[in-house]
ZATORTOR-595689 format. One record per atom (N, C-alpha, C): atom name; x, y, z; residue number from 0. Coordinates in nm, 4 decimals. Layout:
REM ZATORTOR-595689
+------+----------+----------+----------+-----+
! atom !     east !    north !       up !   n !
+------+----------+----------+----------+-----+
!   CA !        X !        Y !        Z ! NUM !
...
+------+----------+----------+----------+-----+
***
This chain:
REM ZATORTOR-595689
+------+----------+----------+----------+-----+
! atom !     east !    north !       up !   n !
+------+----------+----------+----------+-----+
!    N !   4.2902 ! -13.1690 ! -17.2502 !   0 !
!   CA !   4.1673 ! -13.1670 ! -17.1604 !   0 !
!    C !   4.1287 ! -13.0279 ! -17.1303 !   0 !
!    N !   3.9931 ! -13.0029 ! -17.1530 !   1 !
!   CA !   3.9400 ! -12.8757 ! -17.1296 !   1 !
!    C !   3.9317 ! -12.8413 ! -16.9981 !   1 !
!    N !   3.9523 ! -12.7106 ! -16.9716 !   2 !
!   CA !   3.9691 ! -12.6869 ! -16.8180 !   2 !
!    C !   3.8145 ! -12.6027 ! -16.7880 !   2 !
!    N !   3.7834 ! -12.6048 ! -16.6624 !   3 !
!   CA !   3.6634 ! -12.5256 ! -16.6319 !   3 !
!    C !   3.6580 ! -12.3923 ! -16.6823 !   3 !
!    N !   3.7612 ! -12.3279 ! -16.6912 !   4 !
!   CA !   3.7637 ! -12.1936 ! -16.7380 !   4 !
!    C !   3.7537 ! -12.1776 ! -16.8910 !   4 !
!    N !   3.7939 ! -12.2789 ! -16.9601 !   5 !
!   CA !   3.7513 ! -12.2850 ! -17.1084 !   5 !
!    C !   3.6002 ! -12.2766 ! -17.1143 !   5 !
!    N !   3.5332 ! -12.3818 ! -17.0337 !   6 !
!   CA !   3.4000 ! -12.3727 ! -17.0345 !   6 !
!    C !   3.3276 ! -12.2549 ! -16.9978 !   6 !
!    N !   3.3914 ! -12.1999 ! -16.8929 !   7 !
!   CA !   3.3231 ! -12.0692 ! -16.8522 !   7 !
!    C !   3.3242 ! -11.9583 ! -16.9516 !   7 !
!    N !   3.4517 ! -11.9409 ! -17.0190 !   8 !
!   CA !   3.4617 ! -11.8554 ! -17.1265 !   8 !
!    C !   3.3703 ! -11.8781 ! -17.2431 !   8 !
!    N !   3.3848 ! -11.9981 ! -17.2827 !   9 !
!   CA !   3.2651 ! -12.0514 ! -17.3927 !   9 !
!    C !   3.1354 ! -12.0138 ! -17.3633 !   9 !
!    N !   3.0896 ! -12.0529 ! -17.2324 !  10 !
!   CA !   2.9519 ! -12.0305 ! -17.2041 !  10 !
!    C !   2.9296 ! -11.8476 ! -17.2168 !  10 !
!    N !   3.0194 ! -11.7613 ! -17.1746 !  11 !
!   CA !   3.0023 ! -11.6327 ! -17.1779 !  11 !
!    C !   2.9805 ! -11.5920 ! -17.3373 !  11 !
!    N !   3.0670 ! -11.6646 ! -17.4248 !  12 !
!   CA !   3.0807 ! -11.6249 ! -17.5799 !  12 !
!    C !   2.9258 ! -11.6825 ! -17.6282 !  12 !
!    N !   2.8832 ! -11.8028 ! -17.5920 !  13 !
!   CA !   2.7689 ! -11.8476 ! -17.6350 !  13 !
!    C !   2.6453 ! -11.7474 ! -17.5932 !  13 !
!    N !   2.6386 ! -11.7136 ! -17.4732 !  14 !
!   CA !   2.5372 ! -11.6408 ! -17.4242 !  14 !
!    C !   2.5338 ! -11.4966 ! -17.4843 !  14 !
!    N !   2.6608 ! -11.4509 ! -17.5111 !  15 !
!   CA !   2.6373 ! -11.3238 ! -17.5949 !  15 !
!    C !   2.5993 ! -11.3276 ! -17.7512 !  15 !
!    N !   2.6582 ! -11.4570 ! -17.8233 !  16 !
!   CA !   2.6227 ! -11.4676 ! -17.9395 !  16 !
!    C !   2.4686 ! -11.4881 ! -17.9765 !  16 !
!    N !   2.4184 ! -11.5911 ! -17.8748 !  17 !
!   CA !   2.2745 ! -11.6139 ! -17.8807 !  17 !
!    C !   2.1689 ! -11.5336 ! -17.8077 !  17 !
!    N !   2.2466 ! -11.4390 ! -17.7513 !  18 !
!   CA !   2.1505 ! -11.3463 ! -17.6622 !  18 !
!    C !   2.0704 ! -11.4132 ! -17.5640 !  18 !
!    N !   2.1316 ! -11.5059 ! -17.4851 !  19 !
!   CA !   2.0562 ! -11.5864 ! -17.3849 !  19 !
!    C !   2.1348 ! -11.6050 ! -17.2691 !  19 !
!    N !   2.0961 ! -11.5270 ! -17.1685 !  20 !
!   CA !   2.1944 ! -11.5392 ! -17.0217 !  20 !
!    C !   2.1670 ! -11.6731 ! -16.9606 !  20 !
!    N !   2.0589 ! -11.7447 ! -16.9856 !  21 !
!   CA !   2.0217 ! -11.8687 ! -16.9141 !  21 !
!    C !   2.0919 ! -11.9624 ! -16.9716 !  21 !
!    N !   2.1619 ! -11.9616 ! -17.1175 !  22 !
!   CA !   2.2154 ! -12.0697 ! -17.1740 !  22 !
!    C !   2.3213 ! -12.1486 ! -17.0874 !  22 !
!    N !   2.3114 ! -12.2711 ! -17.0839 !  23 !
!   CA !   2.3960 ! -12.3596 ! -17.0211 !  23 !
!    C !   2.4579 ! -12.4468 ! -17.1011 !  23 !
!    N !   2.5943 ! -12.4580 ! -17.1208 !  24 !
!   CA !   2.6543 ! -12.5647 ! -17.1946 !  24 !
!    C !   2.6991 ! -12.6835 ! -17.1182 !  24 !
!    N !   2.7045 ! -12.7990 ! -17.2041 !  25 !
!   CA !   2.7628 ! -12.9222 ! -17.1387 !  25 !
!    C !   2.8512 ! -12.9491 ! -17.2628 !  25 !
!    N !   2.9473 ! -13.0593 ! -17.2429 !  26 !
!   CA !   3.0212 ! -13.1006 ! -17.3559 !  26 !
!    C !   2.9473 ! -13.1563 ! -17.4700 !  26 !
!    N !   2.8191 ! -13.2099 ! -17.4451 !  27 !
!   CA !   2.7402 ! -13.2832 ! -17.5442 !  27 !
!    C !   2.6560 ! -13.1700 ! -17.6205 !  27 !
!    N !   2.6400 ! -13.0504 ! -17.5570 !  28 !
!   CA !   2.5610 ! -12.9462 ! -17.6571 !  28 !
!    C !   2.6006 ! -12.9229 ! -17.7916 !  28 !
!    N !   2.5033 ! -12.9424 ! -17.8711 !  29 !
!   CA !   2.5345 ! -12.9087 ! -18.0116 !  29 !
!    C !   2.4395 ! -12.8221 ! -18.0865 !  29 !
!    N !   2.4416 ! -12.7970 ! -18.2265 !  30 !
!   CA !   2.3435 ! -12.7064 ! -18.2556 !  30 !
!    C !   2.2121 ! -12.7501 ! -18.2585 !  30 !
!    N !   2.1881 ! -12.8869 ! -18.2562 !  31 !
!   CA !   2.0449 ! -12.9175 ! -18.2511 !  31 !
!    C !   2.0039 ! -12.8773 ! -18.1076 !  31 !
!    N !   2.0581 ! -12.8449 ! -18.0100 !  32 !
!   CA !   2.0114 ! -12.8021 ! -17.8793 !  32 !
!    C !   1.9694 ! -12.6585 ! -17.8648 !  32 !
!    N !   2.0242 ! -12.5889 ! -17.9526 !  33 !
!   CA !   2.0061 ! -12.4392 ! -17.9511 !  33 !
!    C !   1.9204 ! -12.4009 ! -18.0900 !  33 !
!    N !   1.7834 ! -12.3566 ! -18.0841 !  34 !
!   CA !   1.7280 ! -12.3291 ! -18.1850 !  34 !
!    C !   1.7890 ! -12.2137 ! -18.2624 !  34 !
!    N !   1.8529 ! -12.0986 ! -18.2202 !  35 !
!   CA !   1.8965 ! -12.0066 ! -18.2857 !  35 !
!    C !   2.0397 ! -12.0412 ! -18.3491 !  35 !
!    N !   2.0984 ! -12.1541 ! -18.3414 !  36 !
!   CA !   2.2243 ! -12.1720 ! -18.3888 !  36 !
!    C !   2.2012 ! -12.2416 ! -18.5304 !  36 !
!    N !   2.2161 ! -12.1542 ! -18.6391 !  37 !
!   CA !   2.2156 ! -12.1680 ! -18.7818 !  37 !
!    C !   2.3392 ! -12.1354 ! -18.8277 !  37 !
!    N !   2.3538 ! -12.1573 ! -18.9709 !  38 !
!   CA !   2.4706 ! -12.1212 ! -19.0540 !  38 !
!    C !   2.5299 ! -11.9765 ! -19.0083 !  38 !
!    N !   2.4554 ! -11.8857 ! -19.0171 !  39 !
!   CA !   2.5000 ! -11.7532 ! -18.9935 !  39 !
!    C !   2.5515 ! -11.7327 ! -18.8528 !  39 !
!    N !   2.4642 ! -11.7749 ! -18.7550 !  40 !
!   CA !   2.5151 ! -11.7734 ! -18.6172 !  40 !
!    C !   2.6327 ! -11.8666 ! -18.5768 !  40 !
!    N !   2.6511 ! -11.9625 ! -18.6555 !  41 !
!   CA !   2.7706 ! -12.0504 ! -18.6541 !  41 !
!    C !   2.9095 ! -11.9781 ! -18.6732 !  41 !
!    N !   2.8859 ! -11.8967 ! -18.7914 !  42 !
!   CA !   3.0095 ! -11.8101 ! -18.8286 !  42 !
!    C !   3.0225 ! -11.6877 ! -18.7287 !  42 !
!    N !   2.9362 ! -11.6459 ! -18.6696 !  43 !
!   CA !   2.9311 ! -11.5517 ! -18.5615 !  43 !
!    C !   3.0171 ! -11.6107 ! -18.4436 !  43 !
!    N !   2.9739 ! -11.7321 ! -18.4116 !  44 !
!   CA !   3.0159 ! -11.7938 ! -18.2801 !  44 !
!    C !   3.1623 ! -11.8135 ! -18.3141 !  44 !
!    N !   3.1881 ! -11.8816 ! -18.4094 !  45 !
!   CA !   3.3539 ! -11.9166 ! -18.4404 !  45 !
!    C !   3.4320 ! -11.7950 ! -18.4268 !  45 !
!    N !   3.3834 ! -11.6823 ! -18.4907 !  46 !
!   CA !   3.4623 ! -11.5683 ! -18.4858 !  46 !
!    C !   3.4728 ! -11.5005 ! -18.3406 !  46 !
!    N !   3.3517 ! -11.5090 ! -18.2868 !  47 !
!   CA !   3.3743 ! -11.4798 ! -18.1305 !  47 !
!    C !   3.4681 ! -11.5625 ! -18.0394 !  47 !
!    N !   3.4585 ! -11.7053 ! -18.0557 !  48 !
!   CA !   3.5438 ! -11.7886 ! -17.9952 !  48 !
!    C !   3.6937 ! -11.7738 ! -18.0321 !  48 !
!    N !   3.7237 ! -11.7503 ! -18.1418 !  49 !
!   CA !   3.8535 ! -11.7189 ! -18.1980 !  49 !
!    C !   3.9130 ! -11.5799 ! -18.1278 !  49 !
!    N !   3.8206 ! -11.4794 ! -18.1145 !  50 !
!   CA !   3.8560 ! -11.3578 ! -18.0537 !  50 !
!    C !   3.8780 ! -11.3758 ! -17.9075 !  50 !
!    N !   3.7915 ! -11.4605 ! -17.8434 !  51 !
!   CA !   3.7984 ! -11.4500 ! -17.7091 !  51 !
!    C !   3.9379 ! -11.5418 ! -17.6657 !  51 !
!    N !   3.9591 ! -11.6310 ! -17.7394 !  52 !
!   CA !   4.0571 ! -11.7072 ! -17.6852 !  52 !
!    C !   4.2063 ! -11.6901 ! -17.7427 !  52 !
!    N !   4.1997 ! -11.5670 ! -17.8644 !  53 !
!   CA !   4.3214 ! -11.5390 ! -17.9314 !  53 !
!    C !   4.3601 ! -11.6580 ! -18.0276 !  53 !
!    N !   4.2882 ! -11.7215 ! -18.0850 !  54 !
!   CA !   4.3243 ! -11.8624 ! -18.1710 !  54 !
!    C !   4.2690 ! -11.8182 ! -18.2922 !  54 !
!    N !   4.3217 ! -11.9166 ! -18.4017 !  55 !
!   CA !   4.2512 ! -11.9550 ! -18.5301 !  55 !
!    C !   4.2426 ! -12.0762 ! -18.5546 !  55 !
!    N !   4.1112 ! -12.1111 ! -18.6103 !  56 !
!   CA !   4.0909 ! -12.2567 ! -18.6524 !  56 !
!    C !   4.0743 ! -12.2637 ! -18.8001 !  56 !
!    N !   4.1226 ! -12.3946 ! -18.8450 !  57 !
!   CA !   4.1041 ! -12.3954 ! -19.0038 !  57 !
!    C !   3.9475 ! -12.4509 ! -19.0285 !  57 !
!    N !   3.9145 ! -12.4376 ! -19.1529 !  58 !
!   CA !   3.7715 ! -12.4918 ! -19.1743 !  58 !
!    C !   3.7638 ! -12.6296 ! -19.1329 !  58 !
!    N !   3.8793 ! -12.7046 ! -19.1738 !  59 !
!   CA !   3.8894 ! -12.8398 ! -19.1624 !  59 !
!    C !   3.8605 ! -12.8982 ! -19.0052 !  59 !
!    N !   3.9146 ! -12.8183 ! -18.9210 !  60 !
!   CA !   3.9096 ! -12.8341 ! -18.7614 !  60 !
!    C !   3.7605 ! -12.8008 ! -18.7350 !  60 !
!    N !   3.7143 ! -12.6820 ! -18.7628 !  61 !
!   CA !   3.5620 ! -12.6618 ! -18.7304 !  61 !
!    C !   3.4584 ! -12.7593 ! -18.7876 !  61 !
!    N !   3.4748 ! -12.8182 ! -18.8949 !  62 !
!   CA !   3.3907 ! -12.9091 ! -18.9754 !  62 !
!    C !   3.3955 ! -13.0396 ! -18.8842 !  62 !
!    N !   3.4987 ! -13.0585 ! -18.8119 !  63 !
!   CA !   3.4977 ! -13.1932 ! -18.7206 !  63 !
!    C !   3.4330 ! -13.1867 ! -18.6108 !  63 !
!    N !   3.4188 ! -13.0706 ! -18.5413 !  64 !
!   CA !   3.3326 ! -13.0585 ! -18.4295 !  64 !
!    C !   3.1926 ! -13.1021 ! -18.4463 !  64 !
!    N !   3.1601 ! -13.1712 ! -18.3662 !  65 !
!   CA !   3.0260 ! -13.2302 ! -18.3526 !  65 !
!    C !   2.9468 ! -13.1751 ! -18.2113 !  65 !
!    N !   3.0278 ! -13.1107 ! -18.1355 !  66 !
!   CA !   2.9583 ! -13.0589 ! -18.0080 !  66 !
!    C !   3.0453 ! -12.9622 ! -17.9437 !  66 !
!    N !   3.0219 ! -12.9167 ! -17.8447 !  67 !
!   CA !   3.0682 ! -12.8080 ! -17.7487 !  67 !
!    C !   3.2007 ! -12.8839 ! -17.7005 !  67 !
!    N !   3.1880 ! -12.9902 ! -17.6603 !  68 !
!   CA !   3.3011 ! -13.0656 ! -17.5971 !  68 !
!    C !   3.4348 ! -13.0826 ! -17.6889 !  68 !
!    N !   3.3975 ! -13.1143 ! -17.8237 !  69 !
!   CA !   3.4967 ! -13.1291 ! -17.9191 !  69 !
!    C !   3.5582 ! -12.9885 ! -17.9368 !  69 !
!    N !   3.4675 ! -12.8760 ! -17.9372 !  70 !
!   CA !   3.5340 ! -12.7448 ! -17.9694 !  70 !
!    C !   3.6232 ! -12.7081 ! -17.8571 !  70 !
!    N !   3.5808 ! -12.7197 ! -17.7299 !  71 !
!   CA !   3.6554 ! -12.7112 ! -17.6085 !  71 !
!    C !   3.7743 ! -12.7846 ! -17.6150 !  71 !
!    N !   3.7835 ! -12.9178 ! -17.6591 !  72 !
!   CA !   3.9189 ! -12.9746 ! -17.6816 !  72 !
!    C !   4.0120 ! -12.9288 ! -17.7598 !  72 !
!    N !   3.9548 ! -12.8764 ! -17.8946 !  73 !
!   CA !   4.0400 ! -12.8049 ! -17.9742 !  73 !
!    C !   4.1031 ! -12.6875 ! -17.9170 !  73 !
!    N !   4.0245 ! -12.6117 ! -17.8351 !  74 !
!   CA !   4.0694 ! -12.4950 ! -17.7754 !  74 !
!    C !   4.1835 ! -12.5123 ! -17.6983 !  74 !
!    N !   4.1591 ! -12.6228 ! -17.5884 !  75 !
!   CA !   4.2616 ! -12.6779 ! -17.4919 !  75 !
!    C !   4.3749 ! -12.7066 ! -17.5496 !  75 !
!    N !   4.3748 ! -12.7810 ! -17.6898 !  76 !
!   CA !   4.5061 ! -12.8386 ! -17.7414 !  76 !
!    C !   4.5927 ! -12.6982 ! -17.8204 !  76 !
!    N !   4.5125 ! -12.6083 ! -17.8654 !  77 !
!   CA !   4.5788 ! -12.5090 ! -17.9142 !  77 !
!    C !   4.6292 ! -12.4154 ! -17.8158 !  77 !
!    N !   4.5843 ! -12.3988 ! -17.6776 !  78 !
!   CA !   4.6196 ! -12.3200 ! -17.5873 !  78 !
!    C !   4.7321 ! -12.3749 ! -17.5167 !  78 !
!    N !   4.7576 ! -12.5117 ! -17.5263 !  79 !
!   CA !   4.8713 ! -12.6000 ! -17.4600 !  79 !
!    C !   4.9776 ! -12.6350 ! -17.5546 !  79 !
!    N !   4.9454 ! -12.5887 ! -17.6809 !  80 !
!   CA !   5.0503 ! -12.6293 ! -17.7764 !  80 !
!    C !   5.1866 ! -12.5595 ! -17.7768 !  80 !
+------+----------+----------+----------+-----+
***
């Protein structure tokens, strides 16, 4: 279960990657909700998330994510493993 700290840290990463200090994340936020979220920024986002949390994700894991909530769940699972 993702903690508020995970969402707080993810929000900071997203704001940095997308250069938008007003960006607010919800578990349902997806690439369709953020105009700047394209394939290049997706790679930058994944790298930034991995650096922030000290984790590595496989391509298979990343491809399964449909929204921020699923990303946060994957982070929580790895942090609690």
